[in-house]
ZADO-1210 file (C-alpha; in nm, 4 decimals, padded with zeros to 6 digits):
<atoms>
<atom x="-12.6656" y="-02.0578" z="04.9470" code="MET" pos="1"/>
<atom x="-12.5480" y="-02.4076" z="05.0311" code="HIS" pos="2"/>
<atom x="-12.8186" y="-02.4412" z="05.2943" code="ARG" pos="3"/>
<atom x="-13.0909" y="-02.3411" z="05.0485" code="ARG" pos="4"/>
<atom x="-12.9463" y="-02.5811" z="04.7872" code="TYR" pos="5"/>
<atom x="-12.9539" y="-02.8783" z="05.0230" code="PHE" pos="6"/>
<atom x="-13.3071" y="-02.7950" z="05.1352" code="ILE" pos="7"/>
<atom x="-13.4206" y="-02.7962" z="04.7735" code="ARG" pos="8"/>
<atom x="-13.2239" y="-03.1126" z="04.7007" code="LEU" pos="9"/>
<atom x="-13.3630" y="-03.2897" z="05.0062" code="PHE" pos="10"/>
<atom x="-13.7151" y="-03.1874" z="04.9111" code="GLY" pos="11"/>
<atom x="-13.6745" y="-03.3199" z="04.5594" code="ALA" pos="12"/>
<atom x="-13.5326" y="-03.6516" z="04.6800" code="LEU" pos="13"/>
<atom x="-13.8051" y="-03.6886" z="04.9395" code="ALA" pos="14"/>
<atom x="-14.0803" y="-03.6317" z="04.6827" code="SER" pos="15"/>
<atom x="-13.9274" y="-03.8555" z="04.4131" code="TRP" pos="16"/>
<atom x="-14.0358" y="-04.1929" z="04.5579" code="PRO" pos="17"/>
<atom x="-14.3914" y="-04.0637" z="04.5985" code="LEU" pos="18"/>
<atom x="-14.4011" y="-03.9419" z="04.2401" code="ALA" pos="19"/>
<atom x="-14.2536" y="-04.2683" z="04.1135" code="ALA" pos="20"/>
<atom x="-14.4981" y="-04.4686" z="04.3198" code="GLN" pos="21"/>
<atom x="-14.7892" y="-04.2637" z="04.1855" code="ALA" pos="22"/>
<atom x="-14.6701" y="-04.3252" z="03.8297" code="GLN" pos="23"/>
<atom x="-14.6385" y="-04.6980" z="03.8914" code="ARG" pos="24"/>
<atom x="-14.9718" y="-04.7130" z="04.0690" code="GLY" pos="25"/>
<atom x="-15.1683" y="-04.5152" z="03.8105" code="LYS" pos="26"/>
<atom x="-15.4978" y="-04.6921" z="03.7437" code="THR" pos="27"/>
<atom x="-15.5289" y="-04.8532" z="03.4024" code="LEU" pos="28"/>
<atom x="-15.8822" y="-04.8126" z="03.2719" code="ARG" pos="29"/>
<atom x="-15.9601" y="-05.0676" z="03.0011" code="VAL" pos="30"/>
<atom x="-16.2784" y="-05.0490" z="02.7972" code="GLY" pos="31"/>
<atom x="-16.4095" y="-05.3776" z="02.6577" code="VAL" pos="32"/>
<atom x="-16.6447" y="-05.3629" z="02.3594" code="LEU" pos="33"/>
<atom x="-16.8023" y="-05.6959" z="02.2664" code="ALA" pos="34"/>
<atom x="-17.1264" y="-05.8693" z="02.1799" code="ASN" pos="35"/>
<atom x="-17.1553" y="-06.0446" z="02.5164" code="GLU" pos="36"/>
<atom x="-16.9615" y="-06.1617" z="02.8201" code="LYS" pos="37"/>
<atom x="-16.7863" y="-06.4294" z="02.6171" code="TRP" pos="38"/>
<atom x="-16.5786" y="-06.6786" z="02.8252" code="PRO" pos="39"/>
<atom x="-16.2509" y="-06.6242" z="02.6314" code="PRO" pos="40"/>
<atom x="-16.2615" y="-06.2576" z="02.7358" code="LEU" pos="41"/>
<atom x="-16.1595" y="-06.3818" z="03.0826" code="ASP" pos="42"/>
<atom x="-15.8142" y="-06.4195" z="02.9312" code="GLY" pos="43"/>
<atom x="-15.7816" y="-06.0398" z="02.9364" code="LEU" pos="44"/>
<atom x="-15.8509" y="-06.0170" z="03.3098" code="ARG" pos="45"/>
<atom x="-15.6257" y="-06.3138" z="03.3865" code="ASP" pos="46"/>
<atom x="-15.3429" y="-06.1705" z="03.1781" code="GLY" pos="47"/>
<atom x="-15.3666" y="-05.8322" z="03.3490" code="LEU" pos="48"/>
<atom x="-15.3694" y="-06.0027" z="03.6896" code="ARG" pos="49"/>
<atom x="-15.0485" y="-06.1873" z="03.6028" code="SER" pos="50"/>
<atom x="-14.8887" y="-05.8485" z="03.5297" code="LEU" pos="51"/>
<atom x="-14.9842" y="-05.7105" z="03.8709" code="GLY" pos="52"/>
<atom x="-15.3045" y="-05.5286" z="03.7825" code="TYR" pos="53"/>
<atom x="-15.5781" y="-05.5705" z="04.0417" code="VAL" pos="54"/>
<atom x="-15.9352" y="-05.4499" z="03.9937" code="GLU" pos="55"/>
<atom x="-16.0255" y="-05.1872" z="04.2499" code="GLY" pos="56"/>
<atom x="-15.6603" y="-05.0985" z="04.3049" code="GLN" pos="57"/>
<atom x="-15.4755" y="-05.0152" z="03.9834" code="ASN" pos="58"/>
<atom x="-15.7182" y="-05.1574" z="03.7257" code="LEU" pos="59"/>
<atom x="-16.0697" y="-05.0689" z="03.6123" code="GLU" pos="60"/>
<atom x="-16.2475" y="-05.2772" z="03.3494" code="LEU" pos="61"/>
<atom x="-16.5379" y="-05.1010" z="03.1796" code="VAL" pos="62"/>
<atom x="-16.7494" y="-05.3499" z="02.9838" code="ASN" pos="63"/>
<atom x="-16.9976" y="-05.2667" z="02.7113" code="ARG" pos="64"/>
<atom x="-17.1945" y="-05.5563" z="02.5605" code="TYR" pos="65"/>
<atom x="-17.4433" y="-05.5055" z="02.2764" code="VAL" pos="66"/>
<atom x="-17.6181" y="-05.8431" z="02.3363" code="GLU" pos="67"/>
<atom x="-17.6966" y="-05.9058" z="01.9703" code="GLY" pos="68"/>
<atom x="-17.7979" y="-05.5452" z="01.8956" code="GLU" pos="69"/>
<atom x="-17.5100" y="-05.4654" z="01.6617" code="THR" pos="70"/>
<atom x="-17.6488" y="-05.1164" z="01.5956" code="ALA" pos="71"/>
<atom x="-17.5430" y="-05.0278" z="01.9502" code="LYS" pos="72"/>
<atom x="-17.1711" y="-05.0660" z="01.8812" code="TYR" pos="73"/>
<atom x="-17.1178" y="-04.7006" z="01.7779" code="PRO" pos="74"/>
<atom x="-17.2984" y="-04.5521" z="02.0811" code="SER" pos="75"/>
<atom x="-17.1216" y="-04.7887" z="02.3234" code="PHE" pos="76"/>
<atom x="-16.7864" y="-04.7065" z="02.1638" code="ALA" pos="77"/>
<atom x="-16.8651" y="-04.3372" z="02.2072" code="ALA" pos="78"/>
<atom x="-16.9434" y="-04.3997" z="02.5754" code="GLU" pos="79"/>
<atom x="-16.6030" y="-04.5568" z="02.6310" code="LEU" pos="80"/>
<atom x="-16.4324" y="-04.2688" z="02.4529" code="VAL" pos="81"/>
<atom x="-16.6282" y="-04.0159" z="02.6577" code="GLY" pos="82"/>
<atom x="-16.5292" y="-04.1582" z="02.9961" code="LEU" pos="83"/>
<atom x="-16.2471" y="-04.1741" z="02.8787" code="PRO" pos="84"/>
<atom x="-16.0741" y="-04.5122" z="02.8996" code="VAL" pos="85"/>
<atom x="-15.6993" y="-04.5564" z="02.8483" code="ASP" pos="86"/>
<atom x="-15.7353" y="-04.8361" z="02.5942" code="VAL" pos="87"/>
<atom x="-16.0215" y="-05.0170" z="02.4214" code="ILE" pos="88"/>
<atom x="-16.0147" y="-05.3955" z="02.3699" code="VAL" pos="89"/>
<atom x="-16.2610" y="-05.5281" z="02.1120" code="THR" pos="90"/>
<atom x="-16.3942" y="-05.8666" z="02.0082" code="TRP" pos="91"/>
<atom x="-16.4717" y="-05.8987" z="01.6388" code="GLY" pos="92"/>
<atom x="-16.4738" y="-05.6758" z="01.3342" code="THR" pos="93"/>
<atom x="-16.7986" y="-05.4791" z="01.3997" code="PRO" pos="94"/>
<atom x="-16.6854" y="-05.3767" z="01.7488" code="ALA" pos="95"/>
<atom x="-16.3361" y="-05.2935" z="01.6213" code="SER" pos="96"/>
<atom x="-16.4640" y="-05.0751" z="01.3367" code="LEU" pos="97"/>
<atom x="-16.7018" y="-04.8924" z="01.5736" code="ALA" pos="98"/>
<atom x="-16.4152" y="-04.8191" z="01.8120" code="ALA" pos="99"/>
<atom x="-16.1958" y="-04.6954" z="01.5287" code="LYS" pos="100"/>
<atom x="-16.4726" y="-04.4651" z="01.4058" code="ASP" pos="101"/>
<atom x="-16.5212" y="-04.3311" z="01.7588" code="ALA" pos="102"/>
<atom x="-16.1621" y="-04.2247" z="01.8276" code="THR" pos="103"/>
<atom x="-15.8368" y="-04.1516" z="01.6497" code="ALA" pos="104"/>
<atom x="-15.6410" y="-04.1038" z="01.9721" code="THR" pos="105"/>
<atom x="-15.7345" y="-04.3671" z="02.2315" code="ILE" pos="106"/>
<atom x="-15.5404" y="-04.6890" z="02.1632" code="PRO" pos="107"/>
<atom x="-15.7472" y="-04.9816" z="02.0337" code="ILE" pos="108"/>
<atom x="-15.6487" y="-05.3480" z="02.0676" code="ILE" pos="109"/>
<atom x="-15.8714" y="-05.5222" z="01.8151" code="MET" pos="110"/>
<atom x="-15.9413" y="-05.8765" z="01.7009" code="THR" pos="111"/>
<atom x="-16.0492" y="-05.9474" z="01.3457" code="SER" pos="112"/>
<atom x="-16.0403" y="-06.2362" z="01.1039" code="GLY" pos="113"/>
<atom x="-15.8786" y="-06.0102" z="00.8431" code="ASP" pos="114"/>
<atom x="-15.8072" y="-05.6574" z="00.9770" code="PRO" pos="115"/>
<atom x="-15.6347" y="-05.5423" z="00.6586" code="VAL" pos="116"/>
<atom x="-15.9184" y="-05.6435" z="00.4269" code="ALA" pos="117"/>
<atom x="-16.1837" y="-05.4663" z="00.6371" code="VAL" pos="118"/>
<atom x="-15.9767" y="-05.1476" z="00.6742" code="GLY" pos="119"/>
<atom x="-15.8854" y="-05.1624" z="01.0424" code="LEU" pos="120"/>
<atom x="-15.5112" y="-05.1324" z="00.9754" code="VAL" pos="121"/>
<atom x="-15.3090" y="-05.0493" z="00.6631" code="PRO" pos="122"/>
<atom x="-15.0924" y="-05.3579" z="00.7105" code="GLY" pos="123"/>
<atom x="-14.9834" y="-05.6078" z="00.9718" code="LEU" pos="124"/>
<atom x="-14.6463" y="-05.4339" z="01.0149" code="ALA" pos="125"/>
<atom x="-14.8176" y="-05.0942" z="01.0465" code="GLN" pos="126"/>
<atom x="-14.6399" y="-04.7784" z="01.1550" code="ARG" pos="127"/>
<atom x="-14.9305" y="-04.5424" z="01.2033" code="GLN" pos="128"/>
<atom x="-15.2679" y="-04.4947" z="01.3675" code="GLY" pos="129"/>
<atom x="-15.4163" y="-04.5883" z="01.7046" code="ASN" pos="130"/>
<atom x="-15.5134" y="-04.9479" z="01.6227" code="VAL" pos="131"/>
<atom x="-15.3144" y="-05.2641" z="01.6881" code="THR" pos="132"/>
<atom x="-15.4085" y="-05.6104" z="01.8060" code="GLY" pos="133"/>
<atom x="-15.4647" y="-05.9485" z="01.6477" code="PHE" pos="134"/>
<atom x="-15.5447" y="-06.1015" z="01.3124" code="SER" pos="135"/>
<atom x="-15.7004" y="-06.4412" z="01.3790" code="THR" pos="136"/>
<atom x="-15.6563" y="-06.5445" z="01.0137" code="GLN" pos="137"/>
<atom x="-16.0100" y="-06.6821" z="01.0293" code="ALA" pos="138"/>
<atom x="-16.0849" y="-06.6009" z="00.6652" code="ALA" pos="139"/>
<atom x="-15.7687" y="-06.7692" z="00.5398" code="GLU" pos="140"/>
<atom x="-15.8738" y="-07.0881" z="00.7182" code="LEU" pos="141"/>
<atom x="-16.2123" y="-07.1292" z="00.5475" code="GLU" pos="142"/>
<atom x="-16.0470" y="-07.3485" z="00.2871" code="GLY" pos="143"/>
<atom x="-15.8945" y="-07.5669" z="00.5588" code="LYS" pos="144"/>
<atom x="-16.2346" y="-07.5996" z="00.7267" code="ARG" pos="145"/>
<atom x="-16.3921" y="-07.7137" z="00.4015" code="LEU" pos="146"/>
<atom x="-16.1103" y="-07.9660" z="00.3601" code="GLU" pos="147"/>
<atom x="-16.1956" y="-08.0980" z="00.7069" code="LEU" pos="148"/>
<atom x="-16.5619" y="-08.1240" z="00.6059" code="VAL" pos="149"/>
<atom x="-16.4533" y="-08.3147" z="00.2950" code="ASN" pos="150"/>
<atom x="-16.2549" y="-08.5528" z="00.5166" code="GLU" pos="151"/>
<atom x="-16.5339" y="-08.5831" z="00.7716" code="LEU" pos="152"/>
<atom x="-16.8027" y="-08.6552" z="00.5101" code="ILE" pos="153"/>
<atom x="-16.6625" y="-08.8423" z="00.2089" code="PRO" pos="154"/>
<atom x="-16.8104" y="-08.7261" z="-00.1227" code="HIS" pos="155"/>
<atom x="-16.9644" y="-08.4175" z="00.0385" code="VAL" pos="156"/>
<atom x="-17.1574" y="-08.2346" z="-00.2317" code="SER" pos="157"/>
<atom x="-17.3220" y="-07.9281" z="-00.0822" code="ARG" pos="158"/>
<atom x="-17.2273" y="-07.6982" z="00.2059" code="VAL" pos="159"/>
<atom x="-17.4174" y="-07.3972" z="00.3400" code="VAL" pos="160"/>
<atom x="-17.2236" y="-07.1044" z="00.4832" code="VAL" pos="161"/>
<atom x="-17.3988" y="-06.9167" z="00.7627" code="LEU" pos="162"/>
<atom x="-17.3017" y="-06.5508" z="00.7444" code="SER" pos="163"/>
<atom x="-17.3965" y="-06.2191" z="00.9042" code="ASN" pos="164"/>
<atom x="-17.4205" y="-05.9524" z="00.6304" code="PRO" pos="165"/>
<atom x="-17.3996" y="-05.6703" z="00.8862" code="SER" pos="166"/>
<atom x="-17.0421" y="-05.7778" z="00.9649" code="ASN" pos="167"/>
<atom x="-16.7988" y="-05.6600" z="00.6916" code="PRO" pos="168"/>
<atom x="-16.5608" y="-05.9418" z="00.7771" code="TYR" pos="169"/>
<atom x="-16.8194" y="-06.2071" z="00.6826" code="CYS" pos="170"/>
<atom x="-16.8103" y="-06.0979" z="00.3189" code="ALA" pos="171"/>
<atom x="-16.4356" y="-06.1631" z="00.3175" code="VAL" pos="172"/>
<atom x="-16.4838" y="-06.5050" z="00.4782" code="ALA" pos="173"/>
<atom x="-16.7583" y="-06.6059" z="00.2353" code="VAL" pos="174"/>
<atom x="-16.5414" y="-06.5131" z="-00.0634" code="GLU" pos="175"/>
<atom x="-16.2557" y="-06.7256" z="00.0715" code="GLN" pos="176"/>
<atom x="-16.4987" y="-07.0155" z="00.1213" code="ALA" pos="177"/>
<atom x="-16.6266" y="-06.9793" z="-00.2367" code="ARG" pos="178"/>
<atom x="-16.2732" y="-07.0053" z="-00.3756" code="ARG" pos="179"/>
<atom x="-16.1971" y="-07.3144" z="-00.1695" code="ALA" pos="180"/>
<atom x="-16.5297" y="-07.4777" z="-00.2608" code="ALA" pos="181"/>
<atom x="-16.4558" y="-07.4310" z="-00.6317" code="ALA" pos="182"/>
<atom x="-16.1260" y="-07.6155" z="-00.5921" code="VAL" pos="183"/>
<atom x="-16.2865" y="-07.8950" z="-00.3883" code="LEU" pos="184"/>
<atom x="-16.5819" y="-07.9196" z="-00.6303" code="LEU" pos="185"/>
<atom x="-16.8295" y="-07.8490" z="-00.3508" code="ILE" pos="186"/>
<atom x="-17.1492" y="-07.6584" z="-00.4221" code="LYS" pos="187"/>
<atom x="-17.1721" y="-07.3648" z="-00.1828" code="LEU" pos="188"/>
<atom x="-17.4856" y="-07.1809" z="-00.0709" code="ASP" pos="189"/>
<atom x="-17.5006" y="-06.8832" z="00.1645" code="VAL" pos="190"/>
<atom x="-17.7716" y="-06.8257" z="00.4247" code="VAL" pos="191"/>
<atom x="-17.7608" y="-06.4870" z="00.5946" code="GLU" pos="192"/>
<atom x="-17.8677" y="-06.4079" z="00.9525" code="ILE" pos="193"/>
<atom x="-17.8248" y="-06.0617" z="01.0975" code="ARG" pos="194"/>
<atom x="-18.0768" y="-06.0707" z="01.3836" code="HIS" pos="195"/>
<atom x="-18.2319" y="-06.3279" z="01.6156" code="GLU" pos="196"/>
<atom x="-18.5726" y="-06.2823" z="01.4532" code="ARG" pos="197"/>
<atom x="-18.4258" y="-06.4137" z="01.1252" code="GLU" pos="198"/>
<atom x="-18.3279" y="-06.7506" z="01.2698" code="LEU" pos="199"/>
<atom x="-18.6546" y="-06.9283" z="01.1899" code="ASP" pos="200"/>
<atom x="-18.6408" y="-06.8218" z="00.8251" code="ASP" pos="201"/>
<atom x="-18.2785" y="-06.9367" z="00.8107" code="ALA" pos="202"/>
<atom x="-18.3765" y="-07.2780" z="00.9471" code="PHE" pos="203"/>
<atom x="-18.6465" y="-07.3060" z="00.6804" code="LEU" pos="204"/>
<atom x="-18.3870" y="-07.2268" z="00.4150" code="SER" pos="205"/>
<atom x="-18.1521" y="-07.4930" z="00.5519" code="LEU" pos="206"/>
<atom x="-18.4340" y="-07.7479" z="00.5485" code="THR" pos="207"/>
<atom x="-18.5164" y="-07.6613" z="00.1881" code="ARG" pos="208"/>
<atom x="-18.1528" y="-07.6765" z="00.0714" code="ILE" pos="209"/>
<atom x="-18.0690" y="-07.9969" z="00.2582" code="GLY" pos="210"/>
<atom x="-17.6900" y="-07.9469" z="00.2789" code="PRO" pos="211"/>
<atom x="-17.4351" y="-08.2147" z="00.3626" code="SER" pos="212"/>
<atom x="-17.2879" y="-07.9777" z="00.6241" code="ALA" pos="213"/>
<atom x="-17.2828" y="-07.6156" z="00.7341" code="ILE" pos="214"/>
<atom x="-16.9896" y="-07.3831" z="00.7857" code="LEU" pos="215"/>
<atom x="-17.0434" y="-07.0990" z="01.0343" code="VAL" pos="216"/>
<atom x="-16.8034" y="-06.8100" z="00.9781" code="VAL" pos="217"/>
<atom x="-16.6505" y="-06.6111" z="01.2638" code="ALA" pos="218"/>
<atom x="-16.9107" y="-06.3654" z="01.3896" code="ASP" pos="219"/>
<atom x="-16.9906" y="-06.2721" z="01.7512" code="PRO" pos="220"/>
<atom x="-17.3656" y="-06.2530" z="01.6866" code="PHE" pos="221"/>
<atom x="-17.3789" y="-06.5956" z="01.5231" code="LEU" pos="222"/>
<atom x="-17.1748" y="-06.7352" z="01.8126" code="ALA" pos="223"/>
<atom x="-17.4319" y="-06.5977" z="02.0579" code="SER" pos="224"/>
<atom x="-17.7066" y="-06.7981" z="01.8824" code="GLN" pos="225"/>
<atom x="-17.5300" y="-07.1331" z="01.9194" code="GLN" pos="226"/>
<atom x="-17.7897" y="-07.2858" z="02.1525" code="THR" pos="227"/>
<atom x="-18.0769" y="-07.2488" z="01.9042" code="ARG" pos="228"/>
<atom x="-17.8515" y="-07.3424" z="01.6146" code="LEU" pos="229"/>
<atom x="-17.7373" y="-07.6596" z="01.7914" code="THR" pos="230"/>
<atom x="-18.0961" y="-07.7641" z="01.8655" code="GLU" pos="231"/>
<atom x="-18.1931" y="-07.7286" z="01.4988" code="PHE" pos="232"/>
<atom x="-17.8841" y="-07.9073" z="01.3631" code="LEU" pos="233"/>
<atom x="-17.9275" y="-08.1946" z="01.6070" code="MET" pos="234"/>
<atom x="-18.2841" y="-08.2490" z="01.4915" code="GLN" pos="235"/>
<atom x="-18.1912" y="-08.2130" z="01.1247" code="ALA" pos="236"/>
<atom x="-17.8773" y="-08.4285" z="01.1756" code="LYS" pos="237"/>
<atom x="-17.6584" y="-08.1827" z="00.9848" code="ILE" pos="238"/>
<atom x="-17.2815" y="-08.1783" z="01.0627" code="PRO" pos="239"/>
<atom x="-17.1316" y="-07.8359" z="01.1380" code="SER" pos="240"/>
<atom x="-16.7892" y="-07.6706" z="01.1522" code="ILE" pos="241"/>
<atom x="-16.7009" y="-07.3434" z="01.3281" code="TYR" pos="242"/>
<atom x="-16.4329" y="-07.0850" z="01.3997" code="THR" pos="243"/>
<atom x="-16.4801" y="-07.0737" z="01.7791" code="TYR" pos="244"/>
<atom x="-16.4051" y="-07.3645" z="02.0129" code="ARG" pos="245"/>
<atom x="-16.6860" y="-07.2429" z="02.2394" code="GLU" pos="246"/>
<atom x="-16.9421" y="-07.3217" z="01.9691" code="GLN" pos="247"/>
<atom x="-16.8330" y="-07.6853" z="01.9796" code="VAL" pos="248"/>
<atom x="-16.8419" y="-07.7095" z="02.3596" code="THR" pos="249"/>
<atom x="-17.1979" y="-07.5728" z="02.3259" code="ALA" pos="250"/>
<atom x="-17.2988" y="-07.8615" z="02.0993" code="GLY" pos="251"/>
<atom x="-17.1425" y="-07.7950" z="01.7599" code="GLY" pos="252"/>
<atom x="-16.9515" y="-08.0733" z="01.5862" code="LEU" pos="253"/>
<atom x="-16.6069" y="-07.9431" z="01.4842" code="VAL" pos="254"/>
<atom x="-16.4019" y="-07.6240" z="01.5153" code="SER" pos="255"/>
<atom x="-16.0665" y="-07.5294" z="01.3691" code="TYR" pos="256"/>
<atom x="-15.9311" y="-07.2000" z="01.4961" code="ALA" pos="257"/>
<atom x="-15.6916" y="-07.0171" z="01.7205" code="THR" pos="258"/>
<atom x="-15.7358" y="-07.0216" z="02.0989" code="ASN" pos="259"/>
<atom x="-15.9259" y="-06.7017" z="02.1754" code="TYR" pos="260"/>
<atom x="-15.8666" y="-06.7191" z="02.5512" code="TYR" pos="261"/>
<atom x="-15.4920" y="-06.7059" z="02.4861" code="GLU" pos="262"/>
<atom x="-15.5453" y="-06.4277" z="02.2342" code="LEU" pos="263"/>
<atom x="-15.7205" y="-06.2073" z="02.4912" code="PHE" pos="264"/>
<atom x="-15.4633" y="-06.3015" z="02.7521" code="ARG" pos="265"/>
<atom x="-15.2009" y="-06.1754" z="02.5101" code="ARG" pos="266"/>
<atom x="-15.4046" y="-05.8558" z="02.4674" code="ALA" pos="267"/>
<atom x="-15.3325" y="-05.7821" z="02.8351" code="ALA" pos="268"/>
<atom x="-14.9606" y="-05.7670" z="02.7602" code="PHE" pos="269"/>
<atom x="-15.0223" y="-05.5309" z="02.4681" code="VAL" pos="270"/>
<atom x="-15.2340" y="-05.3089" z="02.6965" code="ALA" pos="271"/>
<atom x="-14.9507" y="-05.3069" z="02.9502" code="ASP" pos="272"/>
<atom x="-14.7005" y="-05.1972" z="02.6856" code="LYS" pos="273"/>
<atom x="-14.9287" y="-04.9140" z="02.5800" code="ILE" pos="274"/>
<atom x="-14.9842" y="-04.8135" z="02.9432" code="HIS" pos="275"/>
<atom x="-14.6068" y="-04.7867" z="02.9807" code="LYS" pos="276"/>
<atom x="-14.5694" y="-04.5601" z="02.6802" code="GLY" pos="277"/>
<atom x="-14.5649" y="-04.7683" z="02.3613" code="SER" pos="278"/>
<atom x="-14.7611" y="-04.6306" z="02.0672" code="LYS" pos="279"/>
<atom x="-15.0190" y="-04.8638" z="01.9080" code="PRO" pos="280"/>
<atom x="-14.8925" y="-04.7837" z="01.5579" code="GLY" pos="281"/>
<atom x="-14.5462" y="-04.9060" z="01.6574" code="ASP" pos="282"/>
<atom x="-14.6804" y="-05.2440" z="01.7682" code="LEU" pos="283"/>
<atom x="-14.7287" y="-05.4856" z="01.4758" code="PRO" pos="284"/>
<atom x="-15.0548" y="-05.6749" z="01.4473" code="VAL" pos="285"/>
<atom x="-14.9932" y="-06.0224" z="01.5862" code="GLU" pos="286"/>
<atom x="-15.0959" y="-06.3450" z="01.4152" code="GLN" pos="287"/>
<atom x="-15.1644" y="-06.6845" z="01.5715" code="PRO" pos="288"/>
<atom x="-14.8906" y="-06.9443" z="01.5550" code="THR" pos="289"/>
<atom x="-15.1104" y="-07.2426" z="01.6401" code="ARG" pos="290"/>
<atom x="-15.4579" y="-07.3627" z="01.5468" code="PHE" pos="291"/>
<atom x="-15.6637" y="-07.6172" z="01.7368" code="GLU" pos="292"/>
<atom x="-15.8914" y="-07.8896" z="01.6027" code="LEU" pos="293"/>
<atom x="-16.1771" y="-07.9676" z="01.8440" code="VAL" pos="294"/>
<atom x="-16.4273" y="-08.2484" z="01.7840" code="ILE" pos="295"/>
<atom x="-16.7450" y="-08.3134" z="01.9824" code="ASN" pos="296"/>
<atom x="-16.8024" y="-08.6900" z="01.9754" code="LEU" pos="297"/>
<atom x="-17.1259" y="-08.6565" z="02.1711" code="LYS" pos="298"/>
<atom x="-17.2685" y="-08.4490" z="01.8882" code="THR" pos="299"/>
<atom x="-17.1336" y="-08.6883" z="01.6262" code="ALA" pos="300"/>
<atom x="-17.3114" y="-08.9798" z="01.7929" code="LYS" pos="301"/>
<atom x="-17.6322" y="-08.7787" z="01.8310" code="ALA" pos="302"/>
<atom x="-17.6519" y="-08.7092" z="01.4563" code="ILE" pos="303"/>
<atom x="-17.5391" y="-09.0597" z="01.3597" code="GLY" pos="304"/>
<atom x="-17.1990" y="-08.9608" z="01.2202" code="LEU" pos="305"/>
<atom x="-16.8855" y="-09.1747" z="01.2543" code="VAL" pos="306"/>
<atom x="-16.5759" y="-08.9562" z="01.2730" code="VAL" pos="307"/>
<atom x="-16.2892" y="-09.1081" z="01.0696" code="PRO" pos="308"/>
<atom x="-16.0156" y="-09.2406" z="01.3048" code="PRO" pos="309"/>
<atom x="-15.7440" y="-09.0528" z="01.1129" code="ALA" pos="310"/>
<atom x="-15.9228" y="-08.7225" z="01.1750" code="LEU" pos="311"/>
<atom x="-15.9920" y="-08.8098" z="01.5372" code="LEU" pos="312"/>
<atom x="-15.6242" y="-08.8849" z="01.5972" code="SER" pos="313"/>
<atom x="-15.5287" y="-08.5340" z="01.4851" code="ARG" pos="314"/>
<atom x="-15.7720" y="-08.3575" z="01.7190" code="ALA" pos="315"/>
<atom x="-15.6267" y="-08.1333" z="01.9886" code="ASP" pos="316"/>
<atom x="-15.9367" y="-08.1872" z="02.1998" code="GLU" pos="317"/>
<atom x="-16.2128" y="-08.4470" z="02.1892" code="VAL" pos="318"/>
<atom x="-16.5365" y="-08.3861" z="02.3793" code="ILE" pos="319"/>
<atom x="-16.6984" y="-08.7151" z="02.4858" code="GLU" pos="320"/>
</atoms>
């Protein structure tokens, strides 16, 4: 009996390291659902690499980009669910809502300007469901952005908000902007763009309105159209403020927002927790602790605008 016992014990001990190694080395398959291969998404890969995940060894990234065709979000989300992936990381409200509609079991790490208002999570300190991630507080900052416009352009009278009506978040952002504009005594107009073919009509509307500045709310599609938008605003000499730093490095004037590269880098740590057994519903939705003011002086000079020294001194980054 003792001999059989030790044989069984030896066999169990011999197999334990292999089983443990297999558990540790299990490949993490991450689905990414986004509008495009946006530079800040590199933060996800870099964060996973810092945690020891290596593509082709213990990590597989499965990317799905709709490239401006927002109607493709549901089918691409379904593809990721069908593979299946272990976790889905999304950029923006439309992608996040599509992922949530596609699965109630696969964990989702979302980003949204206001995830509670659009119905992604019941609350930031949630205790249920398969969705967690990040609230960028983009909508709450629309008032601050209008204050910056007011500081940038003394006696500003009229601002146009560029919005994408196919993105539920944009309605929340526009409402926040309306409230802030009423307090600041700024007349606010809204011009909607949901597809690339609507850009020319939007530019005609901007020309007709003749605003003092434009505010572009956080939307992945609108961000993807920054090149054409910059060309028009340069010619029209209209100042602009944004919710993505990348829009300013692409020629926009000012942005005030969280750092999205760091946000997606942080998403890697959330994915790692989930991979190790944490439930998404037990992980509170995180909020940014710091916001960055970025000013493009090259653009300011091109449109003939002098940035007030007091505002320039507060900038976290100045592009010259």
